[in-house]
C-alpha positions in Angstrom: 82.6 91.0 114.1 85.6 92.3 116.0 83.7 93.3 119.4 87.1 93.5 121.4 89.2 94.5 118.9 88.0 95.9 115.4 89.9 94.4 112.7 92.1 96.2 110.3 90.6 96.9 106.7 92.1 95.7 103.4 92.9 99.4 102.5 94.9 99.6 106.3 97.3 96.4 105.4 97.4 97.9 101.6 98.9 101.2 102.6 101.2 99.3 105.4 102.3 96.8 102.7 103.4 99.5 100.0 104.6 101.6 102.9 107.0 98.7 103.6 108.2 98.2 99.9 111.8 99.9 99.3 112.5 103.0 97.4 114.1 102.7 93.9 113.2 102.2 90.0 112.7 98.4 90.5 109.9 99.0 93.0 107.3 101.0 91.4 104.6 102.3 93.6 102.1 103.0 90.9 98.8 101.4 90.7 98.5 98.6 88.5 101.6 97.1 88.9 102.9 94.0 89.7 104.2 94.5 92.9 101.1 96.9 93.6 98.6 93.8 92.4 100.6 91.6 94.7 100.4 93.8 97.8 96.3 94.4 97.2 96.5 90.8 97.4 98.4 90.3 100.7 96.3 93.1 102.1 92.8 91.1 101.4 94.1 88.3 103.0 95.6 89.5 105.6 92.2 91.7 106.2 90.1 88.4 106.3 92.7 86.7 108.6 92.4 89.5 110.9 88.5 90.0 111.1 88.6 86.0 112.0 91.2 86.6 114.7 88.7 89.2 115.9 86.0 86.9 115.8 88.1 84.3 117.8 89.2 86.9 120.8 85.1 87.6 120.9 84.7 84.1 121.7 87.1 83.9 124.3 84.6 86.2 126.4 81.2 84.8 127.1 79.5 88.3 126.5 80.5 88.7 123.4 80.5 84.9 121.5 79.1 84.1 118.5 80.7 80.7 117.2 81.3 78.8 120.1 77.6 79.0 121.7 76.7 75.3 121.1 80.1 74.0 122.8 79.0 76.2 126.1 75.7 75.0 125.9 76.7 71.2 125.3 79.9 71.6 128.0 76.8 73.3 130.6 74.2 70.9 129.4 71.7 73.8 128.8 69.2 73.5 126.0 69.4 75.7 123.2 66.5 78.3 122.8 67.3 78.6 119.0 67.9 82.7 120.2 71.8 83.8 120.4 71.2 86.4 123.1 68.9 84.2 125.5 71.5 81.7 125.0 74.3 83.7 125.8 72.5 84.5 128.6 72.0 80.8 130.0 75.5 80.5 129.5 76.6 83.7 131.5 74.1 82.9 134.1 75.0 79.3 134.9 79.1 80.6 134.7 78.5 83.2 137.1 75.9 81.8 139.5 76.5 81.2 143.1 73.7 79.5 144.3 71.1 79.5 146.7 67.0 78.9 147.5 66.0 82.3 148.4 64.0 84.7 146.3 66.5 87.2 145.3 69.0 84.4 144.2 66.5 83.1 141.4 65.1 86.5 140.6 68.6 87.5 139.9 69.3 84.5 138.1 66.3 84.7 136.0 67.5 88.2 135.1 70.7 87.0 133.8 68.4 85.0 131.4 66.6 88.1 130.6 63.5 87.5 132.3 62.0 89.6 135.0 60.2 87.6 137.4 58.2 87.7 140.9 58.6 84.6 142.7 55.4 83.1 144.7 55.9 80.7 147.0 53.9 77.9 148.5 54.6 75.3 151.2 52.8 72.3 153.3 51.4 73.3 156.6 53.7 73.1 159.5 53.0 72.8 162.7 54.3 75.7 165.3 54.2 77.5 162.1 50.3 77.9 161.1 47.7 78.2 163.2 44.0 77.0 162.9 42.4 80.0 160.6 45.8 81.3 159.2 45.5 82.4 155.7 48.0 80.2 153.9 48.9 78.7 150.5 49.6 75.1 149.8 49.9 73.6 146.5 47.9 69.6 146.2 47.9 67.2 148.9 50.3 64.7 147.6 53.5 67.2 147.9 54.2 67.3 151.7 57.6 66.8 151.6 58.3 69.7 148.9 58.7 73.3 148.4 56.6 74.6 145.5 56.8 77.9 144.2 56.0 79.5 141.0 58.0 82.3 138.8 55.9 84.4 137.2 57.6 85.9 134.1 56.7 90.0 133.4 58.2 91.0 130.2 58.2 87.6 128.4 55.4 85.2 127.4 58.1 82.8 126.0 58.8 80.5 129.0 61.6 78.2 127.3 64.7 79.9 128.0 63.5 80.6 131.5 62.6 76.8 131.7 65.8 75.4 130.4 68.1 78.0 132.5 66.3 76.7 135.6 66.4 72.6 134.7 69.8 72.1 136.1 70.2 73.8 139.5 66.7 73.6 140.9 67.1 71.6 144.3 65.3 68.2 143.9 62.9 69.4 146.8 61.6 72.0 144.9 58.9 72.1 142.6 58.6 75.1 140.0 55.8 76.3 137.9 56.3 78.7 135.5 53.6 81.5 134.7 53.4 84.4 132.3 52.2 87.6 133.6 51.2 90.5 131.3 50.5 93.8 133.0 
């Protein structure tokens, strides 16, 4: 609560409200008086209101959001992982990505989702690129027109957020496999 700005406490408001009271016999500053109880009520109400406003301010910034995660996921067509930190990472990665199809783009995008990955690339055998006897790696024989790669997570065996994060951004001609490698 209150990452961007810390809310004022009820005591802060009570001190302020009592300091605003006029001086004189009709305005007793003694504890337990009717005006003191009213100032206490106002200070508690304003403190709760201030805390709520601080939470709303936090939700304007994706890195500190807490209450609007579901709305952001829905707006960006992302799937919730059930983990606020990973969901927030998906949203930030989606909002800040610039696109690309090179391994560094995918590695940096996965890092924003909270994963350290390596990318293993595969592709079809292409004339004038490969010669007979060259070592090469291909996937299955039914993927002639596709580019295939494997994203290997090095730090998290739960690949749900990784798969969900990449679901909407991979080009149609790219086939991706996901794996976890424990070092």
